[in-house]
C-alpha positions as CSV (number, residue, x, y, z in Angstrom):
1,G,89.0,14.5,-18.4
2,P,86.3,14.2,-14.8
3,T,87.6,14.8,-11.7
4,P,86.6,12.7,-8.8
5,E,84.3,15.4,-8.2
6,D,82.5,14.3,-11.3
7,M,82.8,10.8,-10.6
8,S,81.1,10.3,-7.2
9,A,78.6,13.0,-8.5
10,F,77.6,10.6,-11.7
11,L,78.2,7.5,-9.6
12,A,75.5,8.0,-6.8
13,E,73.4,8.9,-10.0
14,L,73.6,5.3,-11.7
15,K,72.9,4.1,-7.5
16,A,69.4,6.2,-7.4
17,A,68.2,5.2,-10.7
18,A,69.0,2.1,-9.5
19,E,66.7,2.6,-6.3
20,V,63.7,3.8,-8.2
21,P,61.3,0.4,-9.2
22,P,60.1,0.0,-12.9
23,V,57.0,1.9,-14.3
24,V,54.9,-1.5,-15.1
25,A,52.4,-0.3,-17.7
26,P,48.5,-1.6,-15.6
27,A,47.2,-4.8,-17.4
28,A,45.2,-4.7,-20.2
29,A,41.8,-4.5,-18.7
30,P,39.8,-7.3,-20.4
31,A,36.9,-6.4,-24.1
32,A,33.7,-6.2,-21.9
33,T,31.3,-8.9,-24.3
34,D,28.2,-9.6,-24.2
35,A,28.3,-12.1,-26.2
36,R,24.7,-13.9,-26.8
37,V,23.6,-17.1,-24.4
38,S,21.4,-19.5,-24.1
39,R,20.6,-21.2,-20.4
40,H,17.9,-22.9,-19.2
41,L,16.2,-23.9,-16.2
42,E,14.5,-26.4,-14.4
43,C,11.4,-26.5,-12.6
44,A,8.2,-28.7,-12.1
45,T,5.6,-27.9,-13.9
46,A,3.2,-27.3,-11.4
47,D,5.5,-24.6,-10.6
48,V,5.5,-22.8,-14.0
49,T,2.0,-20.8,-13.4
50,H,3.2,-19.1,-9.9
51,V,6.7,-17.9,-11.9
52,M,5.1,-16.9,-15.2
53,G,1.9,-16.5,-14.1
54,L,-1.9,-18.3,-15.2
55,R,-2.0,-16.7,-18.3
56,G,1.9,-16.4,-19.1
57,E,1.3,-12.1,-18.1
58,N,5.4,-12.7,-16.0
59,V,7.4,-13.2,-19.5
60,A,6.8,-10.0,-20.4
61,L,7.5,-8.8,-17.3
62,Y,10.7,-10.2,-16.9
63,E,11.8,-10.4,-20.9
64,Q,10.8,-6.1,-20.1
65,Q,13.3,-6.0,-17.5
66,S,16.0,-8.0,-18.3
67,G,16.4,-8.1,-22.3
68,A,16.5,-11.5,-22.4
69,S,14.5,-13.7,-23.9
70,I,12.5,-16.7,-22.0
71,K,9.9,-19.6,-23.2
72,V,8.4,-22.7,-21.4
73,A,9.7,-26.4,-22.6
74,H,7.4,-29.0,-20.7
75,G,8.6,-32.2,-21.0
76,V,7.4,-35.5,-20.9
77,Q,5.7,-36.3,-18.1
78,R,7.0,-40.4,-16.7
79,R,4.1,-42.7,-15.3
80,G,4.6,-42.0,-11.1
81,Q,6.7,-38.7,-11.5
82,P,6.0,-35.4,-11.3
83,A,5.8,-33.5,-14.4
84,R,9.0,-31.4,-15.0
85,S,9.0,-28.2,-17.6
86,R,12.6,-25.8,-18.4
87,V,12.1,-22.7,-19.1
88,L,14.4,-21.4,-21.5
89,L,16.5,-17.7,-21.4
90,D,18.2,-16.5,-24.5
91,G,20.0,-12.7,-25.2
92,P,23.5,-11.5,-24.1
93,G,24.8,-12.7,-21.3
94,A,24.5,-10.1,-18.6
95,A,20.5,-10.2,-19.3
96,V,20.3,-13.9,-19.0
97,S,22.0,-13.9,-15.8
98,H,19.4,-11.6,-14.4
99,A,16.6,-13.4,-16.2
100,A,17.9,-16.8,-14.2
101,R,18.0,-14.4,-11.2
102,V,14.8,-14.0,-11.2
103,I,12.9,-16.6,-11.6
104,K,15.1,-18.9,-9.7
105,E,14.2,-16.7,-6.9
106,K,10.2,-16.7,-7.5
107,L,11.0,-20.3,-8.1
108,D,12.6,-19.7,-4.2
109,E,9.0,-19.1,-3.2
110,V,6.7,-22.7,-4.3
111,K,10.0,-24.2,-3.2
112,S,8.2,-27.8,-1.2
113,P,9.6,-28.7,2.0
114,R,9.5,-25.2,2.8
115,H,11.4,-24.4,6.4
116,I,10.7,-21.8,9.2
117,Q,12.9,-21.8,12.3
118,C,10.6,-21.7,15.5
119,P,12.0,-20.0,18.8
120,R,11.3,-23.0,22.0
121,A,9.5,-20.9,23.6
122,V,6.9,-20.3,21.2
123,I,6.5,-23.4,19.7
124,G,3.3,-25.2,21.8
125,K,2.0,-22.1,20.1
126,V,2.6,-23.6,16.6
127,I,1.1,-26.9,17.7
128,G,-1.4,-25.5,20.1
129,R,-2.4,-28.5,22.9
130,N,-2.8,-32.0,21.8
131,G,-1.2,-30.4,17.9
132,D,-4.6,-29.4,17.3
133,R,-3.4,-26.0,15.8
134,V,-0.8,-27.6,13.4
135,K,-3.9,-29.7,12.7
136,E,-6.0,-27.1,11.6
137,I,-3.6,-25.7,9.5
138,Q,-3.3,-28.8,8.1
139,E,-6.8,-28.6,7.6
140,V,-7.8,-25.2,6.0
141,T,-4.2,-24.9,3.8
142,G,-3.9,-28.6,2.4
143,A,-0.5,-28.2,3.5
144,N,1.9,-31.0,5.7
145,V,3.7,-29.6,8.1
146,Q,5.5,-31.3,10.3
147,V,7.2,-30.4,13.6
148,D,10.8,-31.2,14.3
149,Q,12.1,-30.3,18.6
150,R,15.5,-31.9,18.5
151,S,16.8,-28.6,18.3
152,D,16.5,-24.9,19.1
153,P,15.1,-23.1,17.2
154,C,12.3,-26.0,15.9
155,I,12.4,-26.4,12.8
156,V,8.5,-26.8,10.7
157,E,8.2,-28.0,7.5
158,V,6.0,-26.8,4.9
159,A,5.2,-29.5,2.6
160,G,2.8,-29.1,-0.8
161,T,1.8,-26.8,-4.2
162,P,2.6,-22.9,-3.9
163,A,-0.6,-22.0,-2.2
164,Q,-0.3,-24.5,0.1
165,L,2.4,-24.3,0.7
166,T,1.8,-20.1,0.7
167,K,-1.4,-20.8,3.0
168,A,0.2,-22.7,5.8
169,S,3.9,-20.9,5.8
170,D,1.8,-17.6,6.8
171,L,-0.3,-19.5,9.4
172,V,3.0,-20.8,11.3
173,V,4.3,-17.2,11.2
174,A,1.4,-15.8,12.2
175,S,1.3,-18.4,15.6
176,M,4.1,-17.3,16.3
177,E,4.0,-14.1,16.5
178,G,0.3,-14.3,18.5
179,R,-1.9,-13.6,15.8
180,Y,-3.0,-17.1,14.0
181,A,-7.1,-15.7,15.0
182,S,-6.5,-12.3,12.7
183,A,-4.8,-14.5,9.6
184,L,-7.3,-17.3,10.1
185,G,-10.0,-15.0,10.1
186,T,-7.8,-13.5,6.1
187,I,-7.9,-16.7,4.8
188,A,-11.6,-18.2,5.3
189,D,-12.4,-14.4,3.7
190,A,-10.1,-15.8,0.9
191,H,-11.9,-19.0,0.5
192,A,-15.3,-17.1,0.7
193,T,-14.4,-14.8,-2.0
194,H,-12.4,-16.9,-3.9
195,D,-14.9,-19.6,-4.0
196,R,-18.3,-17.2,-5.1
197,I,-15.6,-16.3,-8.3
198,I,-14.4,-19.6,-9.2
199,D,-18.2,-21.9,-8.2
200,P,-18.8,-21.4,-12.1
201,Y,-15.9,-23.4,-13.3
202,R,-15.0,-25.9,-10.6
203,E,-15.3,-28.0,-12.4
204,V,-12.7,-27.5,-14.7
205,D,-9.6,-29.2,-14.7
206,R,-7.3,-27.4,-13.3
207,N,-3.9,-28.7,-14.7
208,W,-3.9,-26.9,-18.2
209,Y,0.0,-24.6,-18.1
210,P,0.4,-21.9,-19.8
211,A,3.4,-21.4,-22.5
212,R,5.3,-19.8,-25.1
213,D,6.2,-21.1,-28.9
214,E,9.2,-20.2,-31.2
215,V,7.5,-16.9,-31.9
216,G,6.2,-15.4,-28.8
217,R,2.5,-16.9,-28.6
218,V,1.3,-18.2,-25.8
219,Y,-0.7,-21.6,-25.8
220,W,-1.6,-24.2,-22.9
221,Y,-0.5,-27.7,-22.3
222,H,-2.0,-30.4,-19.9
223,A,0.4,-31.5,-17.4
224,H,-1.4,-35.6,-17.2
225,T,-1.9,-35.6,-20.8
226,G,0.5,-33.8,-22.8
227,K,-2.7,-32.0,-24.6
228,T,-1.9,-28.6,-26.3
229,Q,-4.7,-25.6,-27.5
230,W,-4.8,-22.3,-28.3
231,Q,-7.5,-21.4,-26.6
232,N,-7.3,-20.9,-22.2
233,P,-8.7,-23.2,-20.6
234,Y,-10.2,-21.2,-17.8
235,Q,-12.2,-18.6,-19.7
236,P,-15.8,-19.4,-21.4
237,A,-15.4,-20.3,-24.6
């Protein structure tokens, strides 16, 4: 039969085995999925051109970068309310997420009003003597500029169209950095160039925006009347 030494060795093996933690099989990673999804982003119709490009040229770029299908659907404008549009995204989940992120970033660029933080120490450069600087920025850009000095940093609120936001924001930041005169000159030069180019078409209605139909063809939509057409209204017939 087993000797006392054998029994001691056997009991020692049992004890050692009990102290070894059980081996747990790792949980299986979730199966990768790239299921097709659809979603939409809402935005003001006036912002569509900034996001999609004047002739819809950005759509092809976003589609190429993301792999998602992108279309624009314009809603019916209600009296007294700004026209709204939907950017329709369709494709693999990752592609749609990528396209949505890029488009949201573009929409953030034209979000109105825009708030710019300005240290109290330099807010006088933005306001100007008796508010002359703020008044000039508003006159030059067409944007509405308000200054809240109740905190430090102060808050400069800029509201307007995408183009007005960009110009007014540039002038506000330039004022803070002490380069207002040069920034104002740059905008004045741009206005002069724009006037020379646009003069022949100055009477063209600027409420037309590009969109795409279900097969991807570009057409034009009037934000106020709801009329649609194939001809680019910004080009001579």
